N, CA and C atoms as a LAMMPS dump frame, in Angstrom:
ITEM: TIMESTEP
0
ITEM: NUMBER OF ATOMS
270
ITEM: BOX BOUNDS ff ff ff
-5.0000000000000000e+02 5.0000000000000000e+02
-5.0000000000000000e+02 5.0000000000000000e+02
-5.0000000000000000e+02 5.0000000000000000e+02
ITEM: ATOMS id mol type element x y z
1 1 1 N 189.268 328.759 -257.137
2 1 2 C 190.481 328.841 -257.914
3 1 3 C 190.33 328.072 -259.203
4 2 1 N 190.939 328.584 -260.232
5 2 2 C 190.834 327.965 -261.545
6 2 3 C 191.697 326.734 -261.699
7 3 1 N 191.531 326.054 -262.806
8 3 2 C 192.314 324.858 -263.079
9 3 3 C 193.76 325.227 -263.38
10 4 1 N 194.611 324.231 -263.388
11 4 2 C 196.025 324.411 -263.683
12 4 3 C 196.186 325.052 -265.05
13 5 1 N 196.987 326.097 -265.126
14 5 2 C 197.289 326.759 -266.39
15 5 3 C 198.772 326.61 -266.665
16 6 1 N 199.126 326.308 -267.878
17 6 2 C 200.528 326.195 -268.257
18 6 3 C 200.879 327.425 -269.086
19 7 1 N 201.453 328.472 -268.468
20 7 2 C 201.71 329.709 -269.183
21 7 3 C 202.559 329.537 -270.433
22 8 1 N 203.404 328.523 -270.5
23 8 2 C 204.253 328.333 -271.674
24 8 3 C 203.429 328.136 -272.938
25 9 1 N 202.158 327.752 -272.786
26 9 2 C 201.318 327.531 -273.953
27 9 3 C 200.433 328.739 -274.263
28 10 1 N 200.506 329.772 -273.451
29 10 2 C 199.696 330.958 -273.683
30 10 3 C 200.303 331.801 -274.799
31 11 1 N 199.498 332.615 -275.418
32 11 2 C 199.992 333.509 -276.457
33 11 3 C 200.913 334.555 -275.838
34 12 1 N 201.732 335.19 -276.661
35 12 2 C 202.62 336.259 -276.182
36 12 3 C 201.817 337.356 -275.49
37 13 1 N 200.66 337.678 -276.037
38 13 2 C 199.819 338.713 -275.439
39 13 3 C 199.378 338.31 -274.039
40 14 1 N 198.968 337.066 -273.858
41 14 2 C 198.542 336.592 -272.543
42 14 3 C 199.71 336.563 -271.567
43 15 1 N 200.898 336.156 -272.05
44 15 2 C 202.062 336.109 -271.177
45 15 3 C 202.419 337.483 -270.656
46 16 1 N 202.145 338.524 -271.43
47 16 2 C 202.494 339.878 -270.996
48 16 3 C 201.648 340.333 -269.805
49 17 1 N 200.578 339.617 -269.478
50 17 2 C 199.762 339.951 -268.321
51 17 3 C 200.459 339.613 -267.009
52 18 1 N 201.506 338.799 -267.067
53 18 2 C 202.243 338.401 -265.878
54 18 3 C 203.447 339.309 -265.704
55 19 1 N 203.7 339.771 -264.477
56 19 2 C 204.846 340.634 -264.246
57 19 3 C 206.118 339.832 -264.011
58 20 1 N 206.005 338.699 -263.365
59 20 2 C 207.144 337.837 -263.071
60 20 3 C 206.74 336.384 -263.284
61 21 1 N 207.75 335.534 -263.34
62 21 2 C 207.465 334.116 -263.535
63 21 3 C 208.384 333.279 -262.66
64 22 1 N 207.896 332.112 -262.305
65 22 2 C 208.675 331.138 -261.556
66 22 3 C 208.672 329.835 -262.335
67 23 1 N 209.665 329.021 -262.085
68 23 2 C 209.782 327.71 -262.721
69 23 3 C 209.742 326.651 -261.642
70 24 1 N 208.807 325.743 -261.75
71 24 2 C 208.677 324.623 -260.828
72 24 3 C 209.302 323.391 -261.473
73 25 1 N 210.279 322.777 -260.774
74 25 2 C 210.935 321.575 -261.287
75 25 3 C 210.59 320.43 -260.339
76 26 1 N 209.717 319.544 -260.785
77 26 2 C 209.258 318.429 -259.956
78 26 3 C 208.747 317.322 -260.874
79 27 1 N 208.986 316.066 -260.504
80 27 2 C 208.554 314.968 -261.362
81 27 3 C 207.057 314.678 -261.3
82 28 1 N 206.384 315.109 -260.252
83 28 2 C 204.968 314.787 -260.064
84 28 3 C 204.066 315.954 -260.471
85 29 1 N 203.092 315.692 -261.288
86 29 2 C 202.134 316.715 -261.731
87 29 3 C 201.398 317.334 -260.544
88 30 1 N 201.161 316.55 -259.503
89 30 2 C 200.428 317.064 -258.342
90 30 3 C 201.189 318.193 -257.644
91 31 1 N 202.523 318.15 -257.672
92 31 2 C 203.31 319.228 -257.08
93 31 3 C 203.119 320.523 -257.865
94 32 1 N 203.128 320.428 -259.183
95 32 2 C 202.912 321.608 -260.018
96 32 3 C 201.502 322.162 -259.789
97 33 1 N 200.534 321.277 -259.696
98 33 2 C 199.146 321.691 -259.507
99 33 3 C 198.984 322.459 -258.194
100 34 1 N 199.606 321.949 -257.124
101 34 2 C 199.51 322.615 -255.819
102 34 3 C 200.116 324.01 -255.872
103 35 1 N 201.268 324.138 -256.516
104 35 2 C 201.884 325.451 -256.654
105 35 3 C 201.032 326.383 -257.509
106 36 1 N 200.455 325.841 -258.573
107 36 2 C 199.643 326.675 -259.455
108 36 3 C 198.451 327.253 -258.706
109 37 1 N 197.893 326.495 -257.796
110 37 2 C 196.773 327.012 -257.005
111 37 3 C 197.198 328.241 -256.214
112 38 1 N 198.42 328.253 -255.723
113 38 2 C 198.94 329.412 -254.993
114 38 3 C 199.199 330.564 -255.965
115 39 1 N 199.838 330.248 -257.091
116 39 2 C 200.201 331.28 -258.059
117 39 3 C 198.993 331.884 -258.76
118 40 1 N 197.887 331.178 -258.807
119 40 2 C 196.673 331.726 -259.422
120 40 3 C 196.216 332.996 -258.721
121 41 1 N 196.584 333.15 -257.475
122 41 2 C 196.184 334.321 -256.694
123 41 3 C 197.173 335.469 -256.832
124 42 1 N 198.159 335.336 -257.707
125 42 2 C 199.19 336.36 -257.853
126 42 3 C 199.291 336.819 -259.304
127 43 1 N 200.191 337.731 -259.543
128 43 2 C 200.477 338.192 -260.905
129 43 3 C 201.678 337.437 -261.479
130 44 1 N 202.02 336.314 -260.896
131 44 2 C 203.148 335.509 -261.34
132 44 3 C 202.665 334.395 -262.255
133 45 1 N 203.447 334.131 -263.296
134 45 2 C 203.211 332.965 -264.147
135 45 3 C 204.016 331.816 -263.56
136 46 1 N 203.527 330.608 -263.711
137 46 2 C 204.255 329.43 -263.237
138 46 3 C 204.481 328.495 -264.413
139 47 1 N 205.745 328.258 -264.719
140 47 2 C 206.125 327.292 -265.743
141 47 3 C 206.499 326.004 -265.038
142 48 1 N 206.392 324.899 -265.741
143 48 2 C 206.702 323.629 -265.089
144 48 3 C 207.659 322.81 -265.934
145 49 1 N 208.477 322.03 -265.231
146 49 2 C 209.4 321.099 -265.865
147 49 3 C 209.474 319.871 -264.973
148 50 1 N 209.64 318.705 -265.596
149 50 2 C 209.705 317.481 -264.791
150 50 3 C 211.116 316.934 -264.651
151 51 1 N 212.106 317.644 -265.221
152 51 2 C 213.499 317.199 -265.137
153 51 3 C 214.42 318.399 -265.279
154 52 1 N 215.693 318.196 -264.951
155 52 2 C 216.667 319.269 -265.105
156 52 3 C 216.809 319.674 -266.578
157 53 1 N 216.948 318.717 -267.519
158 53 2 C 217.056 319.135 -268.92
159 53 3 C 215.845 319.94 -269.417
160 54 1 N 214.653 319.547 -269.042
161 54 2 C 213.482 320.3 -269.491
162 54 3 C 213.426 321.671 -268.811
163 55 1 N 213.908 321.77 -267.58
164 55 2 C 213.96 323.06 -266.89
165 55 3 C 214.956 323.991 -267.567
166 56 1 N 216.119 323.452 -267.93
167 56 2 C 217.139 324.268 -268.581
168 56 3 C 216.604 324.844 -269.888
169 57 1 N 215.814 324.063 -270.61
170 57 2 C 215.272 324.549 -271.883
171 57 3 C 214.282 325.697 -271.688
172 58 1 N 213.708 325.828 -270.5
173 58 2 C 212.754 326.907 -270.221
174 58 3 C 213.401 328.151 -269.611
175 59 1 N 214.649 328.048 -269.214
176 59 2 C 215.274 329.156 -268.496
177 59 3 C 215.478 330.408 -269.336
178 60 1 N 215.366 330.311 -270.65
179 60 2 C 215.451 331.49 -271.507
180 60 3 C 214.127 332.252 -271.573
181 61 1 N 213.099 331.719 -270.952
182 61 2 C 211.797 332.373 -270.954
183 61 3 C 211.885 333.696 -270.198
184 62 1 N 211.487 334.787 -270.832
185 62 2 C 211.56 336.093 -270.153
186 62 3 C 210.746 336.106 -268.861
187 63 1 N 211.309 336.733 -267.846
188 63 2 C 210.59 336.927 -266.593
189 63 3 C 210.833 335.898 -265.521
190 64 1 N 211.396 334.74 -265.855
191 64 2 C 211.621 333.731 -264.81
192 64 3 C 212.707 334.242 -263.873
193 65 1 N 212.312 334.491 -262.636
194 65 2 C 213.23 335.003 -261.63
195 65 3 C 213.41 334.079 -260.452
196 66 1 N 212.599 333.02 -260.408
197 66 2 C 212.633 332.084 -259.286
198 66 3 C 212.532 330.667 -259.829
199 67 1 N 213.356 329.777 -259.279
200 67 2 C 213.271 328.356 -259.616
201 67 3 C 213.005 327.597 -258.328
202 68 1 N 211.915 326.848 -258.308
203 68 2 C 211.562 325.991 -257.177
204 68 3 C 211.805 324.55 -257.61
205 69 1 N 212.67 323.848 -256.884
206 69 2 C 213.067 322.514 -257.331
207 69 3 C 212.834 321.475 -256.247
208 70 1 N 212.184 320.393 -256.629
209 70 2 C 212.007 319.241 -255.749
210 70 3 C 213.395 318.701 -255.393
211 71 1 N 213.562 318.207 -254.193
212 71 2 C 214.875 317.7 -253.756
213 71 3 C 215.347 316.518 -254.594
214 72 1 N 214.458 315.587 -254.861
215 72 2 C 214.835 314.399 -255.617
216 72 3 C 214.021 314.316 -256.897
217 73 1 N 214.724 314.448 -258.01
218 73 2 C 214.094 314.277 -259.312
219 73 3 C 214.375 312.852 -259.777
220 74 1 N 213.817 312.448 -260.867
221 74 2 C 213.964 311.054 -261.296
222 74 3 C 215.408 310.645 -261.565
223 75 1 N 216.141 311.481 -262.27
224 75 2 C 217.518 311.113 -262.621
225 75 3 C 218.542 312.115 -262.107
226 76 1 N 218.117 313.024 -261.259
227 76 2 C 219.017 314.039 -260.741
228 76 3 C 218.467 314.584 -259.43
229 77 1 N 219.136 315.606 -258.894
230 77 2 C 218.701 316.22 -257.639
231 77 3 C 218.702 317.738 -257.792
232 78 1 N 218.291 318.411 -256.756
233 78 2 C 218.29 319.869 -256.751
234 78 3 C 219.702 320.409 -256.946
235 79 1 N 220.71 319.641 -256.516
236 79 2 C 222.1 320.084 -256.677
237 79 3 C 222.485 320.154 -258.152
238 80 1 N 221.956 319.234 -258.957
239 80 2 C 222.203 319.274 -260.4
240 80 3 C 221.555 320.511 -261.013
241 81 1 N 220.367 320.837 -260.551
242 81 2 C 219.682 322.035 -261.044
243 81 3 C 220.474 323.275 -260.658
244 82 1 N 220.953 323.337 -259.43
245 82 2 C 221.736 324.472 -258.971
246 82 3 C 223.021 324.611 -259.796
247 83 1 N 223.657 323.506 -260.105
248 83 2 C 224.882 323.544 -260.903
249 83 3 C 224.6 324.141 -262.285
250 84 1 N 223.484 323.766 -262.898
251 84 2 C 223.098 324.315 -264.21
252 84 3 C 222.837 325.817 -264.095
253 85 1 N 222.153 326.221 -263.037
254 85 2 C 221.869 327.643 -262.846
255 85 3 C 223.162 328.45 -262.663
256 86 1 N 224.127 327.879 -261.959
257 86 2 C 225.384 328.56 -261.721
258 86 3 C 226.197 328.729 -263.005
259 87 1 N 225.945 327.901 -264.008
260 87 2 C 226.662 327.985 -265.283
261 87 3 C 226.073 329.053 -266.199
262 88 1 N 224.898 329.538 -265.868
263 88 2 C 224.231 330.511 -266.73
264 88 3 C 224.847 331.894 -266.572
265 89 1 N 224.877 332.655 -267.68
266 89 2 C 225.381 334.037 -267.574
267 89 3 C 224.41 334.89 -266.76
268 90 1 N 224.927 335.933 -266.179
269 90 2 C 224.088 336.839 -265.372
270 90 3 C 223.09 337.581 -266.19
């Protein structure tokens, strides 16, 4: 398996190679790395955020259909992330 890739830094052309995307919200880089190893075997892109505010800023990224959130973030919890998601338009 390849090294961790951060799709948010890929060119638009490279991003189009992914059919769907997920967002990982976790404070530890090792959590993102573990998920990326799984996603490397799929056609899914994995974006990462270490906080609720940084995750919210990525939610406009086309294709993100799944958000995976660590239970306890540094200054918030998964419930805060869920509340932000519930405020978003359909």
